[in-house]
All heavy atoms as a GROMACS GRO file, in nm:
protein
  614
    1MET      N    1   0.278   0.648   1.811
    1MET     CA    2   0.196   0.690   1.699
    1MET      C    3   0.180   0.572   1.603
    1MET      O    4   0.270   0.489   1.592
    1MET     CB    5   0.258   0.810   1.627
    1MET     CG    6   0.273   0.937   1.709
    1MET     SD    7   0.120   1.011   1.759
    1MET     CE    8   0.040   1.048   1.605
    2ALA      N    9   0.071   0.576   1.532
    2ALA     CA   10   0.048   0.474   1.426
    2ALA      C   11  -0.028   0.538   1.312
    2ALA      O   12  -0.094   0.644   1.331
    2ALA     CB   13  -0.032   0.357   1.483
    3GLY      N   14  -0.018   0.479   1.196
    3GLY     CA   15  -0.087   0.530   1.080
    3GLY      C   16  -0.100   0.421   0.975
    3GLY      O   17  -0.045   0.314   0.991
    4GLN      N   18  -0.176   0.453   0.871
    4GLN     CA   19  -0.193   0.355   0.766
    4GLN      C   20  -0.174   0.416   0.628
    4GLN      O   21  -0.196   0.534   0.608
    4GLN     CB   22  -0.333   0.292   0.773
    4GLN     CG   23  -0.445   0.387   0.756
    4GLN     CD   24  -0.583   0.319   0.774
    4GLN    OE1   25  -0.590   0.198   0.790
    4GLN    NE2   26  -0.687   0.397   0.771
    5VAL      N   27  -0.124   0.331   0.540
    5VAL     CA   28  -0.108   0.368   0.400
    5VAL      C   29  -0.206   0.281   0.324
    5VAL      O   30  -0.208   0.158   0.340
    5VAL     CB   31   0.035   0.340   0.351
    5VAL    CG1   32   0.049   0.367   0.202
    5VAL    CG2   33   0.136   0.419   0.428
    6LEU      N   34  -0.288   0.344   0.241
    6LEU     CA   35  -0.387   0.273   0.162
    6LEU      C   36  -0.375   0.312   0.017
    6LEU      O   37  -0.362   0.427  -0.014
    6LEU     CB   38  -0.530   0.305   0.211
    6LEU     CG   39  -0.559   0.280   0.357
    6LEU    CD1   40  -0.691   0.339   0.397
    6LEU    CD2   41  -0.551   0.132   0.387
    7MET      N   42  -0.380   0.214  -0.071
    7MET     CA   43  -0.382   0.238  -0.215
    7MET      C   44  -0.509   0.174  -0.267
    7MET      O   45  -0.530   0.052  -0.249
    7MET     CB   46  -0.257   0.176  -0.280
    7MET     CG   47  -0.252   0.186  -0.430
    7MET     SD   48  -0.192   0.341  -0.499
    7MET     CE   49  -0.030   0.356  -0.429
    8MET      N   50  -0.591   0.254  -0.332
    8MET     CA   51  -0.720   0.205  -0.384
    8MET      C   52  -0.697   0.132  -0.517
    8MET      O   53  -0.603   0.160  -0.589
    8MET     CB   54  -0.815   0.321  -0.408
    8MET     CG   55  -0.850   0.400  -0.282
    8MET     SD   56  -0.927   0.300  -0.155
    8MET     CE   57  -1.086   0.265  -0.230
    9LYS      N   58  -0.786   0.036  -0.544
    9LYS     CA   59  -0.785  -0.031  -0.670
    9LYS      C   60  -0.817   0.070  -0.784
    9LYS      O   61  -0.886   0.166  -0.762
    9LYS     CB   62  -0.889  -0.144  -0.676
    9LYS     CG   63  -0.851  -0.260  -0.588
    9LYS     CD   64  -0.955  -0.370  -0.599
    9LYS     CE   65  -0.913  -0.489  -0.511
    9LYS     NZ   66  -1.012  -0.594  -0.514
   10ARG      N   67  -0.760   0.044  -0.901
   10ARG     CA   68  -0.792   0.127  -1.018
   10ARG      C   69  -0.795   0.033  -1.140
   10ARG      O   70  -0.735  -0.076  -1.136
   10ARG     CB   71  -0.694   0.238  -1.034
   10ARG     CG   72  -0.549   0.199  -1.042
   10ARG     CD   73  -0.461   0.324  -1.041
   10ARG     NE   74  -0.323   0.293  -1.066
   10ARG     CZ   75  -0.233   0.274  -0.970
   10ARG    NH1   76  -0.265   0.285  -0.846
   10ARG    NH2   77  -0.107   0.243  -1.002
   11PRO      N   78  -0.865   0.072  -1.245
   11PRO     CA   79  -0.883  -0.020  -1.357
   11PRO      C   80  -0.752  -0.050  -1.431
   11PRO      O   81  -0.666   0.036  -1.445
   11PRO     CB   82  -0.976   0.055  -1.452
   11PRO     CG   83  -1.013   0.180  -1.383
   11PRO     CD   84  -0.930   0.197  -1.263
   12GLY      N   85  -0.740  -0.175  -1.474
   12GLY     CA   86  -0.628  -0.219  -1.551
   12GLY      C   87  -0.577  -0.353  -1.511
   12GLY      O   88  -0.632  -0.420  -1.419
   13THR      N   89  -0.471  -0.395  -1.576
   13THR     CA   90  -0.408  -0.525  -1.546
   13THR      C   91  -0.290  -0.503  -1.451
   13THR      O   92  -0.202  -0.424  -1.481
   13THR     CB   93  -0.361  -0.590  -1.676
   13THR    OG1   94  -0.474  -0.607  -1.765
   13THR    CG2   95  -0.302  -0.730  -1.649
   14VAL      N   96  -0.290  -0.577  -1.344
   14VAL     CA   97  -0.182  -0.565  -1.245
   14VAL      C   98  -0.055  -0.629  -1.304
   14VAL      O   99  -0.055  -0.746  -1.343
   14VAL     CB  100  -0.220  -0.632  -1.114
   14VAL    CG1  101  -0.105  -0.626  -1.011
   14VAL    CG2  102  -0.346  -0.572  -1.056
   15ARG      N  103   0.052  -0.552  -1.310
   15ARG     CA  104   0.182  -0.603  -1.363
   15ARG      C  105   0.283  -0.616  -1.253
   15ARG      O  106   0.379  -0.694  -1.264
   15ARG     CB  107   0.231  -0.509  -1.472
   15ARG     CG  108   0.142  -0.499  -1.593
   15ARG     CD  109   0.134  -0.631  -1.666
   15ARG     NE  110   0.045  -0.617  -1.780
   15ARG     CZ  111  -0.022  -0.718  -1.832
   15ARG    NH1  112  -0.010  -0.839  -1.785
   15ARG    NH2  113  -0.101  -0.697  -1.934
   16GLY      N  114   0.271  -0.538  -1.146
   16GLY     CA  115   0.370  -0.544  -1.037
   16GLY      C  116   0.301  -0.507  -0.906
   16GLY      O  117   0.214  -0.422  -0.905
   17ILE      N  118   0.343  -0.574  -0.800
   17ILE     CA  119   0.294  -0.542  -0.666
   17ILE      C  120   0.412  -0.513  -0.572
   17ILE      O  121   0.527  -0.552  -0.603
   17ILE     CB  122   0.208  -0.658  -0.610
   17ILE    CG1  123   0.288  -0.787  -0.601
   17ILE    CG2  124   0.080  -0.673  -0.691
   17ILE    CD1  125   0.216  -0.901  -0.530
   18PRO      N  126   0.387  -0.443  -0.463
   18PRO     CA  127   0.499  -0.409  -0.372
   18PRO      C  128   0.563  -0.529  -0.310
   18PRO      O  129   0.502  -0.631  -0.281
   18PRO     CB  130   0.430  -0.325  -0.265
   18PRO     CG  131   0.300  -0.279  -0.323
   18PRO     CD  132   0.263  -0.387  -0.418
   19VAL      N  133   0.694  -0.520  -0.290
   19VAL     CA  134   0.769  -0.617  -0.215
   19VAL      C  135   0.726  -0.605  -0.070
   19VAL      O  136   0.705  -0.495  -0.020
   19VAL     CB  137   0.920  -0.592  -0.232
   19VAL    CG1  138   1.001  -0.685  -0.144
   19VAL    CG2  139   0.960  -0.598  -0.379
   20THR      N  140   0.712  -0.717  -0.003
   20THR     CA  141   0.672  -0.717   0.140
   20THR      C  142   0.772  -0.635   0.221
   20THR      O  143   0.893  -0.669   0.218
   20THR     CB  144   0.661  -0.859   0.197
   20THR    OG1  145   0.567  -0.931   0.119
   20THR    CG2  146   0.617  -0.855   0.342
   21PRO      N  147   0.731  -0.529   0.293
   21PRO     CA  148   0.822  -0.451   0.374
   21PRO      C  149   0.882  -0.538   0.486
   21PRO      O  150   0.814  -0.617   0.546
   21PRO     CB  151   0.733  -0.344   0.432
   21PRO     CG  152   0.611  -0.339   0.348
   21PRO     CD  153   0.594  -0.477   0.295
   22GLU      N  154   1.008  -0.520   0.512
   22GLU     CA  155   1.078  -0.596   0.617
   22GLU      C  156   1.102  -0.512   0.741
   22GLU      O  157   1.151  -0.564   0.841
   22GLU     CB  158   1.211  -0.651   0.562
   22GLU     CG  159   1.188  -0.753   0.451
   22GLU     CD  160   1.320  -0.815   0.406
   22GLU    OE1  161   1.425  -0.794   0.469
   22GLU    OE2  162   1.317  -0.884   0.302
   23GLU      N  163   1.069  -0.384   0.736
   23GLU     CA  164   1.092  -0.298   0.851
   23GLU      C  165   1.008  -0.344   0.971
   23GLU      O  166   0.888  -0.376   0.955
   23GLU     CB  167   1.057  -0.153   0.820
   23GLU     CG  168   1.147  -0.088   0.714
   23GLU     CD  169   1.098  -0.115   0.571
   23GLU    OE1  170   1.016  -0.205   0.549
   23GLU    OE2  171   1.147  -0.043   0.481
   24PRO      N  172   1.068  -0.349   1.092
   24PRO     CA  173   0.995  -0.400   1.207
   24PRO      C  174   0.879  -0.311   1.249
   24PRO      O  175   0.786  -0.355   1.317
   24PRO     CB  176   1.101  -0.405   1.317
   24PRO     CG  177   1.206  -0.308   1.273
   24PRO     CD  178   1.205  -0.310   1.122
   25TRP      N  179   0.876  -0.184   1.204
   25TRP     CA  180   0.768  -0.094   1.238
   25TRP      C  181   0.646  -0.108   1.149
   25TRP      O  182   0.544  -0.048   1.173
   25TRP     CB  183   0.817   0.049   1.238
   25TRP     CG  184   0.911   0.092   1.132
   25TRP    CD1  185   1.047   0.097   1.144
   25TRP    CD2  186   0.879   0.137   0.999
   25TRP    NE1  187   1.100   0.140   1.023
   25TRP    CE2  188   0.999   0.165   0.935
   25TRP    CE3  189   0.759   0.151   0.931
   25TRP    CZ2  190   1.003   0.209   0.806
   25TRP    CZ3  191   0.763   0.196   0.800
   25TRP    CH2  192   0.884   0.224   0.738
   26VAL      N  193   0.653  -0.194   1.049
   26VAL     CA  194   0.534  -0.226   0.967
   26VAL      C  195   0.462  -0.339   1.039
   26VAL      O  196   0.510  -0.450   1.047
   26VAL     CB  197   0.572  -0.265   0.823
   26VAL    CG1  198   0.445  -0.307   0.746
   26VAL    CG2  199   0.642  -0.155   0.753
   27ARG      N  200   0.347  -0.304   1.098
   27ARG     CA  201   0.269  -0.396   1.184
   27ARG      C  202   0.174  -0.486   1.104
   27ARG      O  203   0.140  -0.594   1.147
   27ARG     CB  204   0.192  -0.321   1.291
   27ARG     CG  205   0.277  -0.228   1.371
   27ARG     CD  206   0.379  -0.305   1.448
   27ARG     NE  207   0.461  -0.213   1.525
   27ARG     CZ  208   0.527  -0.249   1.633
   27ARG    NH1  209   0.521  -0.373   1.677
   27ARG    NH2  210   0.601  -0.162   1.697
   28TYR      N  211   0.130  -0.434   0.988
   28TYR     CA  212   0.041  -0.511   0.902
   28TYR      C  213   0.069  -0.469   0.759
   28TYR      O  214   0.094  -0.352   0.732
   28TYR     CB  215  -0.106  -0.481   0.933
   28TYR     CG  216  -0.200  -0.542   0.829
   28TYR    CD1  217  -0.233  -0.677   0.836
   28TYR    CD2  218  -0.250  -0.466   0.726
   28TYR    CE1  219  -0.313  -0.734   0.739
   28TYR    CE2  220  -0.329  -0.521   0.628
   28TYR     CZ  221  -0.362  -0.654   0.634
   28TYR     OH  222  -0.440  -0.712   0.539
   29TYR      N  223   0.062  -0.564   0.668
   29TYR     CA  224   0.080  -0.539   0.526
   29TYR      C  225  -0.006  -0.636   0.450
   29TYR      O  226  -0.007  -0.758   0.476
   29TYR     CB  227   0.228  -0.560   0.489
   29TYR     CG  228   0.255  -0.562   0.342
   29TYR    CD1  229   0.251  -0.445   0.267
   29TYR    CD2  230   0.277  -0.682   0.275
   29TYR    CE1  231   0.274  -0.446   0.129
   29TYR    CE2  232   0.300  -0.684   0.138
   29TYR     CZ  233   0.299  -0.565   0.068
   29TYR     OH  234   0.318  -0.568  -0.070
   30GLY      N  235  -0.079  -0.584   0.352
   30GLY     CA  236  -0.161  -0.671   0.269
   30GLY      C  237  -0.173  -0.618   0.128
   30GLY      O  238  -0.180  -0.497   0.107
   31VAL      N  239  -0.169  -0.709   0.032
   31VAL     CA  240  -0.190  -0.675  -0.109
   31VAL      C  241  -0.312  -0.761  -0.152
   31VAL      O  242  -0.317  -0.879  -0.126
   31VAL     CB  243  -0.068  -0.707  -0.195
   31VAL    CG1  244  -0.100  -0.686  -0.345
   31VAL    CG2  245   0.049  -0.620  -0.155
   32TYR      N  246  -0.405  -0.696  -0.218
   32TYR     CA  247  -0.532  -0.764  -0.251
   32TYR      C  248  -0.554  -0.783  -0.398
   32TYR      O  249  -0.665  -0.777  -0.450
   32TYR     CB  250  -0.644  -0.680  -0.190
   32TYR     CG  251  -0.624  -0.658  -0.041
   32TYR    CD1  252  -0.579  -0.533   0.003
   32TYR    CD2  253  -0.639  -0.760   0.049
   32TYR    CE1  254  -0.554  -0.513   0.137
   32TYR    CE2  255  -0.613  -0.737   0.184
   32TYR     CZ  256  -0.570  -0.614   0.227
   32TYR     OH  257  -0.545  -0.594   0.361
   33ALA      N  258  -0.442  -0.808  -0.469
   33ALA     CA  259  -0.446  -0.841  -0.612
   33ALA      C  260  -0.319  -0.915  -0.645
   33ALA      O  261  -0.220  -0.910  -0.569
   33ALA     CB  262  -0.459  -0.714  -0.696
   34GLU      N  263  -0.318  -0.981  -0.757
   34GLU     CA  264  -0.200  -1.057  -0.802
   34GLU      C  265  -0.162  -1.010  -0.943
   34GLU      O  266  -0.248  -0.967  -1.018
   34GLU     CB  267  -0.233  -1.208  -0.808
   34GLU     CG  268  -0.271  -1.266  -0.678
   34GLU     CD  269  -0.306  -1.415  -0.691
   34GLU    OE1  270  -0.299  -1.471  -0.803
   34GLU    OE2  271  -0.345  -1.474  -0.591
   35PRO      N  272  -0.032  -1.022  -0.978
   35PRO     CA  273   0.008  -0.989  -1.115
   35PRO      C  274  -0.077  -1.070  -1.212
   35PRO      O  275  -0.102  -1.190  -1.194
   35PRO     CB  276   0.156  -1.031  -1.117
   35PRO     CG  277   0.201  -1.012  -0.977
   35PRO     CD  278   0.083  -1.057  -0.893
   36GLY      N  279  -0.122  -1.002  -1.317
   36GLY     CA  280  -0.206  -1.067  -1.421
   36GLY      C  281  -0.354  -1.045  -1.395
   36GLY      O  282  -0.435  -1.062  -1.486
   37GLU      N  283  -0.392  -1.007  -1.275
   37GLU     CA  284  -0.532  -0.987  -1.244
   37GLU      C  285  -0.581  -0.854  -1.308
   37GLU      O  286  -0.509  -0.756  -1.311
   37GLU     CB  287  -0.552  -0.978  -1.093
   37GLU     CG  288  -0.693  -0.970  -1.047
   37GLU     CD  289  -0.709  -0.977  -0.896
   37GLU    OE1  290  -0.609  -1.017  -0.824
   37GLU    OE2  291  -0.815  -0.945  -0.846
   38VAL      N  292  -0.702  -0.860  -1.363
   38VAL     CA  293  -0.762  -0.742  -1.425
   38VAL      C  294  -0.859  -0.681  -1.325
   38VAL      O  295  -0.948  -0.748  -1.275
   38VAL     CB  296  -0.839  -0.778  -1.557
   38VAL    CG1  297  -0.904  -0.657  -1.615
   38VAL    CG2  298  -0.740  -0.842  -1.656
   39LEU      N  299  -0.835  -0.554  -1.293
   39LEU     CA  300  -0.915  -0.483  -1.194
   39LEU      C  301  -1.011  -0.386  -1.260
   39LEU      O  302  -0.980  -0.326  -1.362
   39LEU     CB  303  -0.824  -0.406  -1.098
   39LEU     CG  304  -0.716  -0.484  -1.023
   39LEU    CD1  305  -0.632  -0.390  -0.942
   39LEU    CD2  306  -0.780  -0.589  -0.936
   40GLY      N  307  -1.125  -0.368  -1.198
   40GLY     CA  308  -1.218  -0.258  -1.234
   40GLY      C  309  -1.196  -0.145  -1.138
   40GLY      O  310  -1.106  -0.144  -1.055
   41GLU      N  311  -1.280  -0.045  -1.153
   41GLU     CA  312  -1.271   0.073  -1.062
   41GLU      C  313  -1.312   0.028  -0.921
   41GLU      O  314  -1.388  -0.062  -0.903
   41GLU     CB  315  -1.369   0.181  -1.109
   41GLU     CG  316  -1.334   0.232  -1.245
   41GLU     CD  317  -1.316   0.383  -1.244
   41GLU    OE1  318  -1.326   0.444  -1.136
   41GLU    OE2  319  -1.292   0.436  -1.350
   42ALA      N  320  -1.258   0.100  -0.822
   42ALA     CA  321  -1.298   0.079  -0.682
   42ALA      C  322  -1.445   0.116  -0.672
   42ALA      O  323  -1.488   0.221  -0.717
   42ALA     CB  324  -1.212   0.162  -0.590
   43ALA      N  325  -1.525   0.028  -0.612
   43ALA     CA  326  -1.668   0.054  -0.597
   43ALA      C  327  -1.705   0.096  -0.453
   43ALA      O  328  -1.804   0.161  -0.432
   43ALA     CB  329  -1.747  -0.072  -0.634
   44LEU      N  330  -1.620   0.059  -0.361
   44LEU     CA  331  -1.642   0.088  -0.218
   44LEU      C  332  -1.519   0.153  -0.159
   44LEU      O  333  -1.410   0.141  -0.211
   44LEU     CB  334  -1.673  -0.039  -0.141
   44LEU     CG  335  -1.786  -0.123  -0.188
   44LEU    CD1  336  -1.784  -0.261  -0.120
   44LEU    CD2  337  -1.918  -0.056  -0.163
   45SER      N  338  -1.534   0.219  -0.047
   45SER     CA  339  -1.421   0.286   0.018
   45SER      C  340  -1.323   0.183   0.073
   45SER      O  341  -1.211   0.218   0.112
   45SER     CB  342  -1.468   0.376   0.132
   45SER     OG  343  -1.537   0.299   0.230
   46SER      N  344  -1.359   0.057   0.077
   46SER     CA  345  -1.270  -0.049   0.125
   46SER      C  346  -1.209  -0.130   0.012
   46SER      O  347  -1.150  -0.237   0.038
   46SER     CB  348  -1.345  -0.140   0.224
   46SER     OG  349  -1.454  -0.199   0.156
   47ASP      N  350  -1.220  -0.087  -0.111
   47ASP     CA  351  -1.162  -0.158  -0.225
   47ASP      C  352  -1.014  -0.127  -0.241
   47ASP      O  353  -0.971  -0.057  -0.332
   47ASP     CB  354  -1.235  -0.126  -0.357
   47ASP     CG  355  -1.365  -0.203  -0.368
   47ASP    OD1  356  -1.386  -0.299  -0.293
   47ASP    OD2  357  -1.447  -0.163  -0.456
   48PHE      N  358  -0.937  -0.181  -0.148
   48PHE     CA  359  -0.793  -0.152  -0.147
   48PHE      C  360  -0.716  -0.244  -0.238
   48PHE      O  361  -0.748  -0.362  -0.249
   48PHE     CB  362  -0.736  -0.165  -0.005
   48PHE     CG  363  -0.806  -0.085   0.098
   48PHE    CD1  364  -0.854  -0.143   0.213
   48PHE    CD2  365  -0.821   0.052   0.080
   48PHE    CE1  366  -0.918  -0.066   0.307
   48PHE    CE2  367  -0.886   0.129   0.176
   48PHE     CZ  368  -0.934   0.070   0.292
   49LEU      N  369  -0.612  -0.193  -0.299
   49LEU     CA  370  -0.517  -0.272  -0.371
   49LEU      C  371  -0.404  -0.313  -0.278
   49LEU      O  372  -0.357  -0.423  -0.280
   49LEU     CB  373  -0.463  -0.192  -0.488
   49LEU     CG  374  -0.355  -0.254  -0.573
   49LEU    CD1  375  -0.401  -0.389  -0.631
   49LEU    CD2  376  -0.315  -0.163  -0.686
   50ALA      N  377  -0.365  -0.218  -0.192
   50ALA     CA  378  -0.258  -0.248  -0.092
   50ALA      C  379  -0.286  -0.164   0.032
   50ALA      O  380  -0.343  -0.056   0.025
   50ALA     CB  381  -0.122  -0.214  -0.148
   51ALA      N  382  -0.241  -0.218   0.148
   51ALA     CA  383  -0.262  -0.150   0.273
   51ALA      C  384  -0.148  -0.188   0.369
   51ALA      O  385  -0.096  -0.300   0.365
   51ALA     CB  386  -0.395  -0.190   0.338
   52ALA      N  387  -0.113  -0.093   0.454
   52ALA     CA  388  -0.013  -0.118   0.556
   52ALA      C  389  -0.045  -0.034   0.679
   52ALA      O  390  -0.094   0.078   0.668
   52ALA     CB  391   0.128  -0.089   0.504
   53VAL      N  392  -0.017  -0.088   0.794
   53VAL     CA  393  -0.026  -0.015   0.922
   53VAL      C  394   0.114  -0.013   0.978
   53VAL      O  395   0.183  -0.116   0.982
   53VAL     CB  396  -0.125  -0.081   1.017
   53VAL    CG1  397  -0.122  -0.011   1.153
   53VAL    CG2  398  -0.265  -0.086   0.958
   54LEU      N  399   0.156   0.103   1.022
   54LEU     CA  400   0.288   0.113   1.078
   54LEU      C  401   0.289   0.196   1.204
   54LEU      O  402   0.189   0.262   1.238
   54LEU     CB  403   0.386   0.175   0.975
   54LEU     CG  404   0.347   0.311   0.914
   54LEU    CD1  405   0.399   0.423   1.001
   54LEU    CD2  406   0.402   0.320   0.774
   55SER      N  407   0.401   0.194   1.280
   55SER     CA  408   0.411   0.266   1.403
   55SER      C  409   0.544   0.342   1.408
   55SER      O  410   0.635   0.314   1.332
   55SER     CB  411   0.402   0.170   1.522
   55SER     OG  412   0.512   0.081   1.521
   56ALA      N  413   0.550   0.438   1.502
   56ALA     CA  414   0.669   0.520   1.523
   56ALA      C  415   0.661   0.581   1.659
   56ALA      O  416   0.550   0.602   1.711
   56ALA     CB  417   0.687   0.625   1.412
   57PRO      N  418   0.774   0.618   1.717
   57PRO     CA  419   0.770   0.678   1.849
   57PRO      C  420   0.721   0.821   1.854
   57PRO      O  421   0.673   0.868   1.955
   57PRO     CB  422   0.917   0.671   1.898
   57PRO     CG  423   0.997   0.654   1.773
   57PRO     CD  424   0.909   0.589   1.674
   58THR      N  425   0.726   0.892   1.740
   58THR     CA  426   0.679   1.030   1.737
   58THR      C  427   0.592   1.055   1.613
   58THR      O  428   0.602   0.979   1.515
   58THR     CB  429   0.796   1.131   1.731
   58THR    OG1  430   0.862   1.115   1.603
   58THR    CG2  431   0.895   1.111   1.844
   59ARG      N  432   0.512   1.159   1.620
   59ARG     CA  433   0.429   1.191   1.504
   59ARG      C  434   0.513   1.226   1.381
   59ARG      O  435   0.482   1.179   1.272
   59ARG     CB  436   0.338   1.311   1.538
   59ARG     CG  437   0.250   1.354   1.427
   59ARG     CD  438   0.168   1.478   1.461
   59ARG     NE  439   0.088   1.516   1.349
   59ARG     CZ  440  -0.043   1.512   1.347
   59ARG    NH1  441  -0.108   1.475   1.454
   59ARG    NH2  442  -0.109   1.548   1.240
   60GLN      N  443   0.619   1.301   1.399
   60GLN     CA  444   0.703   1.340   1.289
   60GLN      C  445   0.765   1.215   1.221
   60GLN      O  446   0.766   1.206   1.098
   60GLN     CB  447   0.815   1.434   1.339
   60GLN     CG  448   0.901   1.489   1.226
   60GLN     CD  449   1.007   1.585   1.278
   60GLN    OE1  450   1.052   1.572   1.393
   60GLN    NE2  451   1.046   1.679   1.196
   61GLN      N  452   0.814   1.124   1.300
   61GLN     CA  453   0.872   1.002   1.243
   61GLN      C  454   0.765   0.915   1.176
   61GLN      O  455   0.786   0.857   1.069
   61GLN     CB  456   0.945   0.923   1.348
   61GLN     CG  457   1.033   0.817   1.294
   61GLN     CD  458   1.124   0.754   1.397
   61GLN    OE1  459   1.102   0.767   1.519
   61GLN    NE2  460   1.227   0.687   1.353
   62CYS      N  461   0.646   0.913   1.235
   62CYS     CA  462   0.536   0.835   1.174
   62CYS      C  463   0.500   0.894   1.038
   62CYS      O  464   0.484   0.821   0.942
   62CYS     CB  465   0.415   0.839   1.269
   62CYS     SG  466   0.280   0.730   1.218
   63GLU      N  467   0.493   1.027   1.029
   63GLU     CA  468   0.459   1.089   0.902
   63GLU      C  469   0.565   1.062   0.798
   63GLU      O  470   0.533   1.035   0.681
   63GLU     CB  471   0.437   1.240   0.919
   63GLU     CG  472   0.311   1.272   0.994
   63GLU     CD  473   0.297   1.420   1.023
   63GLU    OE1  474   0.386   1.500   0.988
   63GLU    OE2  475   0.190   1.457   1.081
   64ARG      N  476   0.692   1.064   0.835
   64ARG     CA  477   0.800   1.032   0.743
   64ARG      C  478   0.790   0.888   0.692
   64ARG      O  479   0.805   0.863   0.574
   64ARG     CB  480   0.938   1.053   0.812
   64ARG     CG  481   0.998   1.186   0.787
   64ARG     CD  482   1.148   1.186   0.822
   64ARG     NE  483   1.178   1.130   0.954
   64ARG     CZ  484   1.191   1.198   1.067
   64ARG    NH1  485   1.176   1.331   1.065
   64ARG    NH2  486   1.218   1.140   1.179
   65ARG      N  487   0.760   0.799   0.785
   65ARG     CA  488   0.750   0.657   0.746
   65ARG      C  489   0.631   0.634   0.653
   65ARG      O  490   0.638   0.560   0.557
   65ARG     CB  491   0.739   0.570   0.870
   65ARG     CG  492   0.871   0.562   0.945
   65ARG     CD  493   0.853   0.481   1.075
   65ARG     NE  494   0.981   0.468   1.142
   65ARG     CZ  495   1.000   0.407   1.257
   65ARG    NH1  496   0.896   0.353   1.321
   65ARG    NH2  497   1.122   0.401   1.313
   66LEU      N  498   0.519   0.702   0.683
   66LEU     CA  499   0.400   0.690   0.600
   66LEU      C  500   0.429   0.737   0.458
   66LEU      O  501   0.394   0.670   0.361
   66LEU     CB  502   0.286   0.772   0.659
   66LEU     CG  503   0.218   0.711   0.782
   66LEU    CD1  504   0.129   0.815   0.850
   66LEU    CD2  505   0.141   0.588   0.750
   67ARG      N  506   0.492   0.852   0.448
   67ARG     CA  507   0.526   0.909   0.314
   67ARG      C  508   0.618   0.816   0.240
   67ARG      O  509   0.604   0.790   0.120
   67ARG     CB  510   0.587   1.047   0.327
   67ARG     CG  511   0.485   1.154   0.351
   67ARG     CD  512   0.546   1.294   0.339
   67ARG     NE  513   0.472   1.382   0.423
   67ARG     CZ  514   0.505   1.419   0.547
   67ARG    NH1  515   0.612   1.377   0.603
   67ARG    NH2  516   0.427   1.502   0.614
   68ALA      N  517   0.720   0.761   0.307
   68ALA     CA  518   0.818   0.674   0.243
   68ALA      C  519   0.751   0.545   0.195
   68ALA      O  520   0.776   0.500   0.082
   68ALA     CB  521   0.932   0.642   0.337
   69LEU      N  522   0.670   0.485   0.278
   69LEU     CA  523   0.602   0.363   0.238
   69LEU      C  524   0.503   0.388   0.126
   69LEU      O  525   0.490   0.310   0.033
   69LEU     CB  526   0.537   0.295   0.358
   69LEU     CG  527   0.492   0.153   0.337
   69LEU    CD1  528   0.604   0.062   0.287
   69LEU    CD2  529   0.433   0.095   0.467
   70GLY      N  530   0.432   0.500   0.134
   70GLY     CA  531   0.341   0.539   0.024
   70GLY      C  532   0.413   0.554  -0.106
   70GLY      O  533   0.364   0.513  -0.211
   71ALA      N  534   0.528   0.616  -0.101
   71ALA     CA  535   0.608   0.634  -0.223
   71ALA      C  536   0.650   0.499  -0.280
   71ALA      O  537   0.655   0.477  -0.402
   71ALA     CB  538   0.731   0.721  -0.197
   72ARG      N  539   0.688   0.405  -0.191
   72ARG     CA  540   0.724   0.272  -0.236
   72ARG      C  541   0.608   0.202  -0.306
   72ARG      O  542   0.620   0.138  -0.409
   72ARG     CB  543   0.773   0.185  -0.120
   72ARG     CG  544   0.917   0.210  -0.087
   72ARG     CD  545   0.965   0.130   0.034
   72ARG     NE  546   0.939  -0.011   0.034
   72ARG     CZ  547   0.959  -0.085   0.140
   72ARG    NH1  548   1.008  -0.033   0.252
   72ARG    NH2  549   0.933  -0.215   0.135
   73PHE      N  550   0.485   0.214  -0.244
   73PHE     CA  551   0.368   0.158  -0.307
   73PHE      C  552   0.351   0.217  -0.448
   73PHE      O  553   0.324   0.141  -0.541
   73PHE     CB  554   0.242   0.188  -0.225
   73PHE     CG  555   0.219   0.094  -0.106
   73PHE    CD1  556   0.311   0.004  -0.067
   73PHE    CD2  557   0.098   0.099  -0.040
   73PHE    CE1  558   0.290  -0.084   0.040
   73PHE    CE2  559   0.072   0.012   0.065
   73PHE     CZ  560   0.164  -0.076   0.108
   74GLU      N  561   0.356   0.347  -0.458
   74GLU     CA  562   0.338   0.412  -0.590
   74GLU      C  563   0.441   0.366  -0.691
   74GLU      O  564   0.409   0.348  -0.811
   74GLU     CB  565   0.341   0.563  -0.573
   74GLU     CG  566   0.218   0.618  -0.506
   74GLU     CD  567   0.218   0.767  -0.497
   74GLU    OE1  568   0.276   0.832  -0.583
   74GLU    OE2  569   0.154   0.820  -0.407
   75ALA      N  570   0.562   0.343  -0.649
   75ALA     CA  571   0.668   0.304  -0.740
   75ALA      C  572   0.657   0.153  -0.776
   75ALA      O  573   0.687   0.117  -0.891
   75ALA     CB  574   0.805   0.330  -0.678
   76GLU      N  575   0.612   0.072  -0.685
   76GLU     CA  576   0.617  -0.074  -0.706
   76GLU      C  577   0.486  -0.129  -0.764
   76GLU      O  578   0.486  -0.238  -0.818
   76GLU     CB  579   0.657  -0.145  -0.576
   76GLU     CG  580   0.797  -0.112  -0.537
   76GLU     CD  581   0.837  -0.178  -0.402
   76GLU    OE1  582   0.761  -0.259  -0.346
   76GLU    OE2  583   0.947  -0.143  -0.353
   77ILE      N  584   0.377  -0.058  -0.747
   77ILE     CA  585   0.250  -0.105  -0.804
   77ILE      C  586   0.246  -0.059  -0.947
   77ILE      O  587   0.252   0.058  -0.978
   77ILE     CB  588   0.128  -0.050  -0.724
   77ILE    CG1  589   0.125  -0.114  -0.584
   77ILE    CG2  590   0.001  -0.079  -0.798
   77ILE    CD1  591   0.019  -0.060  -0.494
   78VAL      N  592   0.235  -0.156  -1.038
   78VAL     CA  593   0.230  -0.126  -1.180
   78VAL      C  594   0.102  -0.182  -1.234
   78VAL      O  595   0.073  -0.302  -1.225
   78VAL     CB  596   0.351  -0.189  -1.256
   78VAL    CG1  597   0.341  -0.159  -1.402
   78VAL    CG2  598   0.482  -0.142  -1.196
   79ILE      N  599   0.018  -0.092  -1.292
   79ILE     CA  600  -0.108  -0.131  -1.354
   79ILE      C  601  -0.112  -0.074  -1.494
   79ILE      O  602  -0.097   0.048  -1.512
   79ILE     CB  603  -0.228  -0.084  -1.271
   79ILE    CG1  604  -0.223  -0.149  -1.131
   79ILE    CG2  605  -0.360  -0.118  -1.340
   79ILE    CD1  606  -0.335  -0.108  -1.038
   80ASP      N  607  -0.133  -0.161  -1.594
   80ASP     CA  608  -0.145  -0.116  -1.733
   80ASP      C  609  -0.288  -0.081  -1.763
   80ASP      O  610  -0.379  -0.138  -1.715
   80ASP     CB  611  -0.100  -0.226  -1.830
   80ASP     CG  612   0.048  -0.250  -1.824
   80ASP    OD1  613   0.124  -0.163  -1.777
   80ASP    OD2  614   0.089  -0.363  -1.866
   0.00000   0.00000   0.00000
């Protein structure tokens, strides 16, 4: 199983971004802003602030990992 976590851009000044995940099941990770950058509203469905693709041997484990990584994004992304 595989899935993705996406966080859309939102207006404000970026103060914190997620730490790069070190888990081997994170297959792709990208952050598309830097601390200090001023963002506007997302204009397109692809205006991501952060994205990750991950894998797991079962659907249940994949869903758990997606929720955990999503929670990390929410906690570590700081926008004033």
